[in-house]
Backbone as a chain_set.jsonl record, in Angstrom:
{"seq": "XXXXXXXXXXXXXXXXXXXXXXXXXXXXXXXXXXXXXXXXXXXXXXXXXXXXXXXXXXXXXXXXXXXXXXXXXXXXXXXXXXXXXXXXXXXXXXXXXXXXXXXXXXXXXXXXXXXXXXXXXXXXXXXXXXXXXXXXXXXXXXXXXXXXXXXXXXXXXXXXXXXXXXXXXXXXXXXXXXXXXXXXXXXXXXXXXXXXXXXXXXXXXXXXXXXXXXXXXXXXXXXXXXX", "coords": {"N": [[3.092, -25.543, -8.78], [6.035, -23.49, -8.224], [6.958, -20.621, -9.343], [9.327, -19.041, -11.721], [11.844, -17.607, -12.342], [11.873, -17.664, -15.471], [10.056, -18.201, -16.37], [8.868, -15.379, -16.38], [8.09, -12.261, -18.721], [10.093, -12.478, -21.128], [10.924, -9.388, -20.856], [10.859, -8.437, -18.489], [12.216, -8.1, -15.601], [12.533, -10.363, -12.29], [11.913, -8.93, -9.74], [14.426, -8.435, -6.04], [14.443, -8.376, -3.156], [12.014, -6.826, -1.659], [13.055, -4.412, -0.804], [14.81, -4.219, -3.006], [13.049, -3.857, -3.967], [12.318, -0.822, -3.963], [14.459, 0.832, -4.276], [13.866, 0.098, -7.216], [11.799, 1.555, -7.541], [12.688, 4.445, -5.987], [13.797, 6.049, -8.019], [11.95, 6.171, -10.416], [10.698, 7.836, -8.927], [12.232, 9.618, -8.751], [12.166, 12.844, -9.319], [11.011, 14.14, -7.241], [13.109, 13.495, -5.168], [14.495, 15.849, -2.609], [12.279, 16.965, -1.861], [11.242, 16.362, 0.286], [9.308, 14.366, 0.698], [6.071, 12.747, 1.87], [5.883, 9.695, 2.623], [3.971, 7.501, 2.464], [3.682, 4.276, 3.79], [1.807, 0.594, 2.917], [1.271, -1.061, 4.939], [1.946, -4.564, 6.25], [4.129, -4.821, 4.862], [4.929, -3.316, 3.023], [5.91, -0.781, 4.399], [9.62, -1.549, 5.291], [10.22, -0.579, 2.307], [8.423, 1.559, 2.124], [11.108, 2.987, 4.145], [13.046, 2.869, 2.827], [12.511, 4.296, -0.119], [11.66, 6.588, 0.815], [14.343, 7.427, 2.15], [15.919, 7.859, 0.143], [14.831, 9.395, -1.833], [14.732, 12.144, 0.047], [12.748, 12.433, 2.282], [9.856, 11.994, 4.895], [8.514, 9.2, 6.207], [5.382, 7.131, 7.097], [3.026, 5.306, 7.953], [-0.328, 4.204, 6.322], [-2.755, 2.992, 7.155], [-5.351, 0.266, 6.22], [-7.639, -1.822, 5.837], [-8.091, -4.273, 3.72], [-11.659, -6.494, 3.07], [-12.264, -9.057, 3.625], [-13.064, -12.615, 1.279], [-15.841, -14.561, 1.713], [-14.513, -17.262, 2.496], [-12.54, -17.214, 1.808], [-9.996, -15.712, 2.532], [-7.863, -14.762, 1.181], [-8.909, -13.338, -1.058], [-9.735, -10.485, -1.61], [-12.822, -8.256, -1.606], [-13.675, -5.709, -0.719], [-12.636, -2.881, 0.452], [-11.933, -1.14, 4.111], [-10.364, 1.818, 5.796], [-9.04, 3.938, 7.603], [-11.174, 5.82, 8.763], [-13.839, 4.599, 8.874], [-13.915, 4.998, 6.281], [-15.579, 3.135, 3.106], [-14.296, 0.767, 0.549], [-16.27, -1.3, -1.606], [-15.972, -3.736, -4.073], [-16.466, -4.688, -7.497], [-17.518, -7.481, -7.283], [-18.509, -8.538, -5.951], [-20.532, -8.758, -4.199], [-20.693, -11.095, -5.747], [-18.904, -13.062, -4.981], [-20.201, -13.856, -3.087], [-20.057, -12.134, -1.074], [-22.79, -10.224, 1.044], [-24.948, -7.41, 2.612], [-25.204, -8.017, 4.635], [-22.74, -10.017, 5.304], [-21.05, -8.238, 4.201], [-20.998, -5.822, 7.071], [-20.394, -7.65, 8.708], [-17.759, -7.83, 8.986], [-16.791, -5.24, 7.874], [-16.991, -4.114, 10.72], [-14.831, -5.998, 12.463], [-12.698, -5.654, 10.66], [-12.616, -2.616, 10.972], [-12.103, -2.595, 13.967], [-9.382, -4.263, 14.04], [-7.863, -2.398, 12.273], [-7.447, -1.057, 14.203], [-6.255, -0.931, 16.377], [-4.304, -1.375, 15.365], [-3.008, 0.645, 14.906], [-3.089, 2.292, 17.382], [-0.694, 0.515, 17.925], [1.366, 1.025, 16.901], [1.589, 3.825, 15.88], [2.317, 4.702, 18.823], [2.616, 6.913, 20.815], [1.889, 9.586, 19.386], [0.358, 11.597, 17.156], [-0.957, 10.611, 13.252], [1.092, 11.424, 10.402], [0.707, 14.243, 8.617], [-0.342, 15.107, 5.522], [-0.88, 17.254, 4.51], [-1.191, 19.745, 1.761], [1.973, 18.894, 0.912], [3.752, 16.476, -0.918], [2.404, 14.03, -1.055], [2.896, 10.386, -1.172], [1.914, 7.518, -1.736], [2.663, 3.762, -0.914], [2.804, 0.602, -2.045], [3.803, -3.185, -1.626], [3.02, -4.129, -4.373], [0.09, -4.347, -6.184], [-3.238, -6.542, -6.407], [-6.531, -7.3, -6.284], [-6.884, -3.636, -6.259], [-8.401, -3.082, -4.136], [-7.592, -2.359, -1.506], [-5.055, -0.645, -2.451], [-7.102, 1.787, -3.423], [-8.785, 2.46, -1.181], [-7.002, 3.443, 0.753], [-6.117, 6.012, -0.698], [-8.099, 7.128, -0.575], [-8.389, 7.57, 1.669], [-5.645, 9.352, 1.941], [-5.808, 11.725, 0.365], [-8.395, 13.036, 1.342], [-7.254, 13.592, 3.506], [-6.377, 16.041, 2.21], [-3.83, 15.98, 0.35], [-0.272, 18.288, -1.329], [0.104, 16.864, -3.4], [-0.522, 13.556, -4.743], [0.386, 10.892, -5.261], [-0.173, 7.265, -6.967], [2.759, 5.151, -6.337], [3.545, 1.964, -6.948], [5.234, -1.318, -7.483], [4.107, -3.381, -9.105], [1.436, -5.117, -11.351], [-1.915, -5.655, -11.805], [-2.318, -4.469, -15.538], [-5.64, -4.198, -15.523], [-6.291, -3.62, -12.549], [-4.695, -0.907, -12.822], [-6.415, 0.4, -13.875], [-9.049, 1.28, -12.466], [-7.181, 2.121, -10.72], [-6.647, 4.462, -11.395], [-8.32, 7.261, -11.438], [-7.841, 7.598, -8.726], [-5.229, 9.031, -7.802], [-3.212, 11.526, -8.539], [-1.378, 11.268, -10.154], [-0.242, 7.919, -11.181], [2.587, 5.218, -10.177], [4.559, 3.248, -11.826], [6.75, -0.039, -11.95], [5.888, -2.578, -12.721], [3.158, -4.697, -15.108], [2.203, -6.648, -16.588], [0.321, -8.902, -17.819], [-0.122, -11.481, -17.223], [-0.493, -11.814, -14.029], [-0.806, -13.762, -11.045], [-0.366, -12.715, -8.19], [1.297, -11.252, -5.792], [3.227, -12.102, -5.029], [4.908, -14.054, -6.981], [6.27, -11.85, -8.434], [8.009, -11.738, -6.918], [11.797, -12.559, -5.726], [12.482, -13.081, -2.92], [9.811, -13.066, -0.621], [9.086, -12.765, 2.076], [7.499, -12.586, 5.272], [6.296, -10.124, 6.644], [6.259, -8.177, 10.676], [4.162, -7.363, 12.993], [6.094, -6.052, 14.403], [8.632, -5.002, 12.918], [7.197, -3.411, 11.191], [7.226, -1.056, 13.594], [9.694, -0.655, 15.048], [10.71, 0.193, 11.885], [8.764, 2.169, 12.133], [10.032, 3.994, 13.632], [11.838, 4.515, 13.302], [12.761, 6.428, 10.866], [10.893, 7.96, 10.684], [8.477, 10.74, 11.414], [10.381, 13.528, 11.785], [9.319, 15.794, 13.093], [7.073, 15.617, 16.018], [3.453, 15.454, 16.199], [1.841, 17.594, 18.546]], "CA": [[4.969, -25.34, -8.92], [6.784, -22.457, -8.012], [6.852, -19.474, -10.033], [10.697, -19.113, -11.657], [12.014, -16.612, -13.765], [12.185, -18.434, -16.795], [8.44, -17.957, -16.41], [8.482, -13.422, -16.993], [7.92, -12.035, -20.231], [11.196, -11.353, -21.277], [11.523, -7.643, -19.948], [11.161, -8.03, -17.288], [12.819, -9.447, -14.53], [12.02, -10.73, -11.066], [12.381, -8.052, -7.715], [15.344, -10.095, -5.587], [12.752, -8.372, -2.489], [11.234, -5.108, -0.869], [14.249, -3.169, -0.662], [15.376, -3.643, -4.019], [12.075, -3.028, -5.115], [11.753, -0.081, -3.285], [14.871, 1.463, -4.498], [13.362, 1.231, -8.354], [10.818, 2.766, -7.316], [13.206, 5.778, -6.084], [14.734, 6.029, -8.843], [10.824, 6.33, -10.843], [10.059, 9.149, -8.555], [13.553, 10.899, -8.385], [11.863, 13.845, -9.743], [10.257, 14.125, -5.631], [13.962, 14.169, -4.43], [15.073, 17.643, -2.066], [11.421, 18.447, -1.808], [10.691, 16.433, 1.567], [7.11, 14.011, -0.015], [5.848, 12.076, 2.871], [6.289, 8.547, 2.138], [2.985, 6.697, 3.21], [3.609, 2.627, 3.644], [0.236, -0.139, 3.065], [1.676, -2.549, 6.103], [2.447, -4.699, 6.604], [4.744, -5.627, 3.236], [5.552, -2.033, 2.003], [7.228, -0.378, 5.176], [10.39, -1.488, 4.338], [10.043, -0.347, 0.628], [8.306, 2.961, 2.274], [11.494, 3.922, 4.346], [13.639, 3.041, 1.121], [12.253, 5.225, -0.825], [11.625, 7.864, 1.758], [15.51, 7.972, 2.617], [16.488, 8.472, -1.529], [14.355, 10.657, -1.654], [15.439, 12.439, 1.7], [11.015, 12.404, 2.993], [9.589, 11.734, 5.446], [7.834, 7.783, 6.278], [4.745, 6.653, 7.902], [1.865, 3.816, 7.766], [-1.844, 4.729, 6.388], [-3.939, 2.486, 7.986], [-6.25, -0.19, 5.456], [-7.876, -3.286, 5.103], [-9.011, -5.745, 2.753], [-12.678, -7.255, 3.442], [-12.077, -9.976, 2.992], [-14.235, -12.489, 0.819], [-16.539, -15.309, 2.395], [-14.365, -18.46, 2.573], [-11.259, -17.307, 0.709], [-9.504, -14.467, 2.567], [-7.276, -14.167, 0.094], [-9.453, -13.037, -1.932], [-10.959, -8.498, -1.304], [-13.587, -8.116, -2.187], [-13.006, -4.069, -0.753], [-11.277, -1.651, 1.684], [-11.364, -0.483, 4.773], [-9.754, 3.105, 6.225], [-9.525, 4.265, 9.605], [-12.528, 6.876, 9.482], [-14.17, 3.517, 8.531], [-14.877, 4.173, 4.594], [-15.155, 1.048, 2.411], [-14.371, 0.105, -0.939], [-16.423, -2.529, -2.061], [-15.613, -3.758, -5.238], [-18.199, -4.897, -8.097], [-17.156, -8.189, -8.143], [-18.463, -8.688, -3.624], [-21.72, -9.95, -4.549], [-20.485, -13.103, -6.695], [-18.059, -13.81, -4.18], [-21.016, -14.229, -1.737], [-19.773, -10.425, 0.404], [-24.07, -9.461, 1.145], [-24.566, -6.359, 3.074], [-24.66, -8.376, 6.278], [-21.393, -9.836, 5.442], [-20.323, -7.468, 4.389], [-21.276, -4.958, 8.009], [-19.351, -8.021, 9.993], [-16.583, -7.675, 8.195], [-16.277, -4.453, 8.018], [-16.727, -3.812, 11.95], [-13.787, -6.39, 12.422], [-11.634, -5.029, 10.65], [-12.193, -1.402, 11.568], [-11.46, -2.509, 15.314], [-7.718, -4.812, 13.257], [-7.192, -0.651, 12.843], [-7.55, 0.647, 15.704], [-5.081, -2.241, 16.813], [-3.028, -1.22, 14.614], [-2.155, 2.133, 14.524], [-1.957, 1.992, 18.598], [0.855, -0.576, 18.291], [2.325, 0.886, 15.258], [2.067, 5.042, 16.382], [2.254, 4.869, 20.79], [3.388, 8.709, 21.219], [1.728, 10.215, 18.073], [-0.587, 11.525, 15.708], [-0.353, 10.299, 12.142], [1.354, 13.024, 9.894], [-0.357, 15.507, 8.585], [0.013, 14.87, 4.477], [-1.649, 18.989, 3.816], [-0.056, 20.881, 1.521], [2.735, 17.986, 0.996], [3.701, 15.487, -1.504], [1.705, 12.792, -0.314], [3.782, 9.466, -1.695], [1.129, 6.428, -1.106], [2.796, 2.766, -1.496], [3.124, -0.742, -1.361], [4.793, -3.961, -2.192], [2.087, -4.658, -4.915], [-1.065, -5.164, -6.21], [-3.317, -7.407, -6.52], [-6.943, -6.398, -6.655], [-6.182, -2.362, -6.209], [-9.033, -2.011, -3.154], [-6.591, -1.372, -0.166], [-5.566, 0.689, -2.688], [-7.846, 2.744, -3.308], [-9.242, 3.523, 0.122], [-5.574, 4.231, 0.834], [-5.917, 6.842, -1.626], [-9.085, 8.092, -0.616], [-8.364, 8.273, 2.794], [-4.944, 10.296, 1.909], [-6.508, 13.175, -0.634], [-8.855, 13.947, 1.944], [-6.306, 15.169, 4.719], [-5.127, 16.891, 1.529], [-2.344, 16.374, -0.596], [-0.762, 19.604, -2.697], [0.004, 15.958, -4.965], [-1.572, 12.465, -4.318], [1.447, 9.653, -6.696], [0.488, 5.969, -5.938], [3.806, 3.882, -6.146], [3.591, 0.157, -6.734], [6.456, -2.135, -8.166], [4.394, -4.152, -10.138], [0.827, -4.488, -10.107], [-1.811, -6.313, -13.172], [-3.212, -3.274, -15.461], [-6.536, -3.706, -15.298], [-6.424, -3.089, -11.097], [-4.317, 0.362, -12.0], [-7.3, 2.13, -14.906], [-9.226, 1.857, -11.676], [-6.652, 3.086, -9.508], [-5.997, 6.187, -11.482], [-8.806, 8.29, -11.122], [-7.756, 8.277, -7.331], [-4.181, 9.418, -7.439], [-2.729, 12.786, -9.307], [-0.247, 10.205, -10.589], [0.428, 6.602, -10.562], [4.122, 5.27, -10.988], [4.135, 1.084, -11.219], [6.896, -0.249, -12.774], [6.07, -3.241, -14.747], [2.284, -4.347, -15.27], [1.974, -7.906, -16.316], [-1.136, -9.541, -17.75], [-0.152, -13.134, -16.437], [-0.622, -11.986, -13.185], [-1.366, -14.639, -10.119], [-0.125, -12.904, -7.211], [2.242, -10.05, -6.169], [4.796, -13.294, -4.363], [5.235, -14.299, -7.974], [7.513, -11.186, -9.201], [9.499, -11.505, -6.109], [12.088, -13.757, -5.24], [12.67, -13.218, -1.497], [8.972, -11.881, -0.013], [9.022, -12.618, 3.52], [6.394, -12.298, 5.792], [6.534, -8.824, 7.733], [5.646, -8.566, 11.425], [4.778, -5.889, 13.229], [7.62, -5.636, 15.958], [9.625, -4.4, 12.138], [7.141, -1.964, 11.064], [7.415, -0.495, 14.656], [10.995, 0.305, 14.736], [10.857, 1.327, 10.697], [8.781, 4.261, 12.033], [10.463, 4.484, 14.909], [13.887, 5.234, 12.664], [12.268, 6.988, 9.996], [9.34, 8.552, 10.577], [7.958, 12.124, 10.945], [11.041, 14.674, 12.225], [8.435, 16.238, 14.362], [5.075, 14.876, 16.163], [2.079, 16.917, 16.544], [1.146, 17.76, 20.142]], "C": [[4.875, -23.865, -9.213], [7.128, -21.393, -8.909], [8.636, -19.271, -9.514], [11.312, -18.094, -12.647], [11.82, -16.708, -14.978], [10.469, -18.075, -16.934], [7.772, -16.439, -17.546], [8.903, -13.413, -18.409], [9.903, -11.678, -20.231], [12.093, -10.098, -21.298], [11.051, -7.573, -19.694], [11.713, -9.347, -16.262], [12.301, -9.371, -12.895], [12.567, -9.266, -9.873], [12.882, -8.882, -7.057], [14.561, -10.037, -3.984], [12.025, -6.827, -2.031], [11.793, -3.972, -1.604], [14.575, -2.485, -1.759], [13.945, -2.94, -5.032], [11.707, -1.426, -4.753], [13.155, 1.008, -3.879], [15.12, 1.523, -5.656], [12.741, 2.389, -7.898], [11.196, 4.503, -7.948], [13.888, 6.566, -7.162], [13.467, 7.058, -9.736], [10.833, 7.59, -9.911], [11.217, 9.86, -8.093], [12.997, 12.307, -8.698], [10.9, 14.883, -8.172], [10.926, 14.218, -4.441], [14.225, 15.226, -4.02], [13.726, 17.865, -1.864], [10.362, 17.19, -0.325], [9.16, 15.944, 1.027], [7.142, 12.436, 1.673], [5.021, 10.986, 2.191], [4.784, 7.728, 3.474], [2.657, 5.003, 2.723], [1.819, 1.887, 4.187], [0.904, -1.005, 3.827], [0.836, -3.367, 6.049], [4.131, -4.771, 5.18], [5.142, -3.943, 2.836], [5.891, -1.837, 2.531], [8.633, -0.479, 5.124], [11.018, -1.198, 3.611], [9.591, 0.843, 1.004], [9.527, 4.179, 3.037], [12.618, 3.47, 2.79], [13.534, 3.863, 0.129], [12.241, 6.757, 0.151], [13.063, 8.341, 2.158], [16.103, 8.185, 1.06], [15.684, 9.499, -1.783], [14.119, 12.034, -1.09], [13.269, 13.645, 1.678], [11.047, 12.194, 4.349], [8.518, 10.153, 6.049], [6.55, 7.952, 7.295], [3.85, 6.306, 7.57], [0.162, 5.144, 6.851], [-2.439, 3.441, 6.344], [-5.875, 1.854, 6.806], [-6.033, -1.432, 5.717], [-8.517, -3.843, 4.189], [-10.524, -5.896, 3.349], [-12.254, -8.389, 2.398], [-13.612, -11.251, 2.001], [-14.802, -14.082, 1.201], [-15.941, -16.716, 1.81], [-12.952, -18.439, 1.935], [-10.503, -15.793, 1.221], [-8.534, -13.877, 2.537], [-7.204, -12.573, -0.424], [-9.78, -11.453, -1.548], [-11.289, -8.969, -2.252], [-14.324, -5.828, -1.7], [-11.862, -3.98, 0.511], [-12.22, -1.347, 2.516], [-10.628, 1.117, 5.141], [-9.698, 3.302, 7.317], [-11.123, 5.064, 10.091], [-13.627, 6.126, 9.424], [-15.253, 3.735, 6.727], [-14.439, 2.938, 4.384], [-15.298, 1.047, 1.746], [-15.026, -0.697, -1.24], [-16.638, -2.831, -3.43], [-17.006, -4.41, -6.761], [-18.722, -6.669, -7.901], [-17.654, -8.993, -6.529], [-19.662, -9.49, -4.259], [-21.816, -11.538, -5.192], [-19.74, -13.776, -6.125], [-19.063, -14.504, -2.678], [-20.824, -13.205, -0.624], [-21.461, -10.312, 0.12], [-23.913, -8.461, 1.974], [-24.434, -6.964, 4.702], [-23.524, -9.318, 6.897], [-20.812, -9.194, 6.117], [-20.255, -5.561, 5.731], [-20.236, -6.016, 8.97], [-17.894, -7.564, 10.052], [-15.661, -6.233, 8.503], [-15.949, -3.683, 9.677], [-15.701, -4.554, 12.719], [-12.776, -5.639, 12.086], [-11.411, -3.584, 11.147], [-11.572, -1.55, 13.362], [-10.001, -3.431, 15.114], [-6.81, -3.149, 13.273], [-7.431, 0.285, 13.345], [-6.553, 0.186, 16.682], [-4.641, -1.524, 16.827], [-2.338, 0.436, 14.899], [-2.961, 2.651, 16.284], [-0.525, 0.937, 18.955], [2.118, 0.214, 17.386], [2.899, 2.667, 15.854], [1.272, 5.35, 17.759], [1.864, 6.72, 20.728], [3.393, 9.636, 20.155], [0.518, 10.568, 17.199], [0.113, 11.312, 13.901], [0.182, 11.378, 11.555], [0.955, 12.854, 8.781], [0.062, 15.234, 6.764], [-0.644, 16.048, 4.166], [-0.846, 19.332, 3.489], [0.606, 20.066, 0.888], [2.322, 17.225, -0.348], [3.245, 14.522, -1.179], [1.652, 11.45, -1.694], [2.804, 7.379, -1.322], [2.032, 4.983, -1.645], [2.86, 1.526, -0.775], [4.319, -1.456, -2.4], [4.74, -4.718, -3.531], [0.482, -4.56, -5.372], [-2.233, -5.83, -6.714], [-5.196, -6.89, -7.222], [-7.782, -4.653, -6.655], [-7.433, -2.341, -4.969], [-8.23, -1.612, -2.506], [-5.861, -0.448, -0.926], [-6.339, 2.017, -2.898], [-8.285, 3.535, -2.104], [-7.882, 3.598, 1.044], [-5.762, 5.413, 0.885], [-6.861, 7.603, -1.719], [-9.12, 8.64, 0.651], [-7.098, 8.778, 3.06], [-5.679, 11.796, 1.743], [-7.687, 13.42, 0.666], [-8.859, 14.67, 3.17], [-5.663, 16.558, 3.104], [-4.084, 17.619, 0.913], [-2.075, 17.264, -1.517], [-0.351, 17.911, -3.761], [-0.225, 14.811, -4.469], [-0.674, 11.73, -5.408], [0.731, 7.987, -5.668], [2.125, 5.437, -7.376], [3.788, 2.36, -5.926], [4.651, -0.766, -7.517], [6.016, -2.941, -9.754], [2.499, -4.123, -9.436], [-0.119, -4.938, -12.047], [-2.907, -4.934, -14.35], [-4.324, -3.638, -15.559], [-7.046, -3.301, -13.641], [-5.842, -1.746, -11.196], [-5.629, 1.314, -13.008], [-7.847, 1.348, -13.637], [-8.847, 2.34, -10.417], [-6.91, 4.332, -9.525], [-6.989, 7.058, -11.156], [-8.011, 8.614, -9.209], [-6.086, 9.29, -6.587], [-3.944, 10.726, -8.791], [-1.668, 12.127, -10.61], [0.05, 8.819, -10.267], [1.721, 5.642, -11.308], [4.24, 3.663, -10.527], [5.11, 0.352, -12.374], [7.048, -1.164, -13.259], [4.646, -3.81, -14.525], [1.988, -5.624, -16.249], [0.825, -8.626, -16.883], [-0.953, -10.79, -17.37], [0.209, -12.785, -14.662], [-1.302, -12.678, -12.461], [-1.847, -14.097, -8.149], [1.468, -12.154, -6.881], [3.056, -11.125, -5.31], [5.377, -13.381, -5.485], [6.139, -13.616, -8.039], [8.53, -11.368, -8.079], [10.765, -12.691, -5.841], [12.114, -14.589, -3.815], [10.868, -12.719, -1.542], [8.491, -12.49, 1.145], [8.019, -11.934, 4.178], [7.339, -11.084, 6.954], [5.625, -8.54, 9.387], [5.669, -6.917, 12.242], [5.973, -5.391, 13.98], [8.57, -4.695, 14.51], [9.199, -3.548, 11.494], [7.177, -0.582, 12.126], [9.459, 0.182, 15.141], [11.221, 0.712, 13.431], [10.138, 2.439, 11.528], [9.501, 4.665, 12.779], [12.059, 4.845, 14.39], [13.551, 5.942, 11.655], [11.249, 7.55, 9.769], [9.42, 10.185, 10.735], [9.243, 13.3, 11.712], [10.117, 15.691, 13.582], [6.755, 16.373, 14.12], [4.288, 15.581, 16.894], [1.927, 16.725, 17.842], [-0.326, 17.342, 20.505]], "O": [[4.147, -23.213, -9.961], [8.256, -21.746, -9.252], [9.203, -19.265, -8.422], [10.972, -18.072, -13.83], [11.564, -15.684, -15.611], [10.023, -17.62, -17.987], [7.026, -16.285, -18.513], [9.665, -14.129, -19.06], [10.624, -10.932, -19.569], [13.266, -9.844, -21.57], [10.218, -6.76, -20.095], [11.69, -10.574, -16.162], [11.749, -8.377, -12.423], [13.696, -8.994, -9.464], [12.399, -10.015, -7.041], [14.125, -11.067, -3.47], [11.639, -5.948, -2.802], [11.435, -3.124, -2.421], [14.695, -1.277, -1.964], [13.779, -2.186, -5.992], [10.767, -0.901, -5.349], [12.785, 2.182, -3.914], [15.998, 2.294, -6.045], [12.978, 3.597, -7.86], [10.862, 5.254, -8.864], [14.452, 7.649, -7.002], [13.636, 8.27, -9.865], [11.083, 8.576, -10.603], [11.176, 10.629, -7.133], [13.678, 13.116, -8.068], [10.36, 15.988, -8.226], [10.514, 14.571, -3.336], [14.304, 16.035, -4.945], [13.547, 19.058, -1.619], [9.152, 17.252, -0.107], [8.162, 16.656, 0.917], [7.958, 11.636, 2.132], [3.997, 11.089, 1.515], [4.732, 7.555, 4.692], [1.902, 4.551, 1.863], [1.028, 2.212, 5.072], [1.201, -1.998, 3.163], [-0.386, -3.325, 5.901], [5.23, -4.589, 5.705], [6.042, -3.92, 1.997], [7.017, -2.295, 2.332], [9.129, 0.619, 4.874], [12.241, -1.304, 3.704], [10.189, 1.699, 0.353], [9.458, 5.404, 2.937], [12.588, 4.189, 1.791], [14.538, 4.157, -0.519], [12.89, 7.78, -0.067], [13.172, 9.518, 2.5], [17.039, 8.984, 1.098], [16.193, 10.608, -1.946], [13.445, 12.904, -1.642], [12.853, 14.747, 1.32], [12.104, 12.197, 4.981], [7.411, 10.616, 6.325], [6.611, 8.778, 8.206], [3.45, 6.959, 6.606], [-0.101, 6.345, 6.91], [-2.549, 2.895, 5.246], [-6.933, 2.465, 6.654], [-4.993, -2.08, 5.833], [-9.733, -3.699, 4.072], [-10.594, -5.23, 4.382], [-12.043, -8.558, 1.197], [-14.8, -10.927, 2.009], [-13.964, -14.926, 0.883], [-16.527, -17.322, 0.913], [-12.332, -19.449, 1.605], [-10.434, -14.849, 0.433], [-8.12, -12.944, 3.226], [-6.505, -11.559, -0.409], [-10.551, -11.673, -0.614], [-10.844, -9.613, -3.202], [-15.104, -5.08, -2.289], [-10.938, -4.555, 1.086], [-13.359, -1.215, 2.067], [-10.303, 1.514, 4.022], [-10.453, 2.723, 8.098], [-11.841, 4.998, 11.089], [-14.628, 6.695, 9.86], [-16.27, 3.258, 6.225], [-13.65, 2.118, 4.854], [-16.471, 1.294, 1.467], [-14.196, -1.605, -1.286], [-17.508, -2.185, -4.014], [-18.234, -4.412, -6.673], [-19.829, -7.111, -8.208], [-17.05, -9.989, -6.13], [-19.639, -10.637, -4.707], [-22.541, -12.532, -5.149], [-19.62, -14.968, -6.405], [-18.773, -15.239, -1.734], [-21.293, -13.329, 0.507], [-21.691, -10.295, -1.089], [-22.739, -8.32, 2.315], [-23.786, -6.506, 5.644], [-23.25, -9.521, 8.08], [-20.335, -9.098, 7.248], [-19.704, -4.51, 5.402], [-19.444, -5.543, 9.785], [-17.18, -7.094, 10.937], [-14.556, -6.05, 9.013], [-15.003, -2.924, 9.89], [-15.436, -3.977, 13.774], [-12.041, -5.039, 12.869], [-10.339, -3.244, 11.646], [-10.777, -0.76, 13.87], [-9.319, -3.363, 16.137], [-5.783, -2.784, 13.846], [-7.579, 1.505, 13.28], [-6.122, 0.845, 17.628], [-4.361, -0.809, 17.789], [-1.219, 0.934, 15.02], [-3.509, 3.74, 16.113], [0.255, 0.773, 19.894], [3.327, 0.006, 17.292], [4.062, 2.916, 16.17], [0.19, 5.913, 17.927], [0.818, 7.356, 20.598], [4.348, 10.353, 19.855], [-0.166, 9.72, 16.627], [1.197, 11.69, 13.455], [-0.144, 12.451, 12.064], [0.82, 11.856, 8.073], [1.288, 15.132, 6.779], [-1.241, 15.801, 3.118], [0.206, 19.465, 4.114], [0.1, 20.072, -0.235], [1.199, 17.197, -0.851], [4.195, 13.811, -0.852], [0.914, 11.391, -2.678], [3.282, 6.391, -0.764], [2.172, 4.976, -2.868], [2.934, 1.29, 0.431], [5.12, -1.045, -3.239], [5.581, -5.505, -3.967], [-0.293, -4.821, -4.451], [-2.236, -5.606, -7.925], [-5.306, -6.3, -8.297], [-8.96, -4.475, -6.968], [-7.519, -1.147, -4.685], [-7.896, -0.443, -2.694], [-5.797, 0.668, -0.41], [-6.017, 3.124, -2.467], [-8.236, 4.754, -1.939], [-8.062, 3.886, 2.228], [-5.705, 6.078, 1.919], [-6.914, 8.552, -2.502], [-9.614, 9.73, 0.942], [-6.889, 8.865, 4.27], [-5.988, 12.65, 2.574], [-7.626, 14.636, 0.844], [-9.538, 15.534, 3.723], [-4.875, 17.504, 3.108], [-3.629, 18.759, 0.832], [-2.866, 17.469, -2.438], [-0.622, 18.009, -4.957], [-0.124, 14.96, -3.251], [-1.016, 11.978, -6.564], [0.906, 7.641, -4.499], [2.296, 5.436, -8.595], [3.992, 1.748, -4.878], [4.46, -0.475, -8.697], [6.64, -3.135, -10.798], [2.052, -3.719, -8.362], [0.436, -4.751, -13.13], [-4.023, -4.567, -13.984], [-4.357, -2.848, -16.503], [-8.119, -2.714, -13.503], [-6.047, -1.028, -10.217], [-5.785, 2.533, -12.931], [-7.051, 0.425, -13.465], [-9.494, 2.762, -9.459], [-7.214, 5.135, -8.643], [-6.537, 7.901, -10.381], [-7.778, 9.718, -8.716], [-5.892, 9.884, -5.527], [-4.561, 10.672, -9.854], [-1.392, 12.597, -11.714], [0.553, 8.527, -9.182], [1.851, 5.394, -12.507], [4.095, 3.087, -9.449], [4.65, 0.108, -13.489], [7.923, -1.294, -14.115], [4.438, -3.487, -13.355], [1.059, -5.2, -16.936], [0.212, -9.085, -15.92], [-2.045, -11.295, -17.113], [1.079, -13.437, -14.084], [-2.503, -12.637, -12.729], [-2.685, -14.474, -7.329], [2.507, -12.39, -7.497], [3.856, -10.417, -4.699], [6.498, -12.873, -5.465], [7.197, -14.197, -7.796], [9.733, -11.18, -8.262], [10.349, -13.847, -5.784], [11.945, -15.77, -3.511], [10.569, -11.999, -2.495], [7.288, -12.749, 1.133], [7.638, -10.827, 3.796], [8.362, -11.125, 7.638], [4.403, -8.678, 9.353], [6.425, -5.945, 12.243], [6.557, -4.309, 13.941], [9.213, -3.722, 14.905], [9.978, -2.733, 11.0], [7.163, 0.587, 11.74], [9.999, 1.254, 15.416], [11.976, 1.684, 13.409], [10.701, 3.523, 11.679], [9.753, 5.868, 12.71], [13.049, 5.288, 14.972], [14.662, 6.341, 11.308], [10.718, 7.633, 8.662], [10.341, 10.821, 10.222], [8.601, 14.115, 12.375], [10.471, 16.067, 14.7], [5.896, 16.714, 13.307], [4.438, 16.168, 17.966], [1.88, 15.568, 18.259], [-0.745, 17.489, 21.653]]}, "num_chains": 1, "name": "protein.A"}
């Protein structure tokens, strides 16, 4: 049965699309406007949203690359996540989902190789933007289990930002509770109890292709590329 706005609590409205969500998040993040924040989007869905936030806040856009570790037989269900360094977050439910150590080792190797390929595709001519000493805002189009966001926040924290902010349009309360220790601030516009999937809270939630990510980064990415 398709999700309809009438299924939402009266106090909550669907996001029209990711740009709408980005504009609404930018308003919630207005304290950082003009402070040249570094907006780090988790590809691919959050990159257009991140570009809108970076534009509104007069900041820069880049990506933080992480990949969820998929549950055996359920590729949409995350049992953890990995960042570009190989650091891995394993969720407490991983064992119950059938992800033993041997399975996780194979999954880590596969997803780490995919991250290497994506870095080469997304920013082939420059190093990633450095968040050291800056306000870093990590954005995604929503949170389900929280595994990918935890890996992203851990990766950015290791680079010593002045302030680390997690910003998402929607997430279930229990996932936000897991994420809070990894950020200095968490901004979430909606925290519904009846949460099934991120896409249910958008009227339009199209697949984002790699080429769109590359184009957005070319237009809104760092103005000064490191040597």
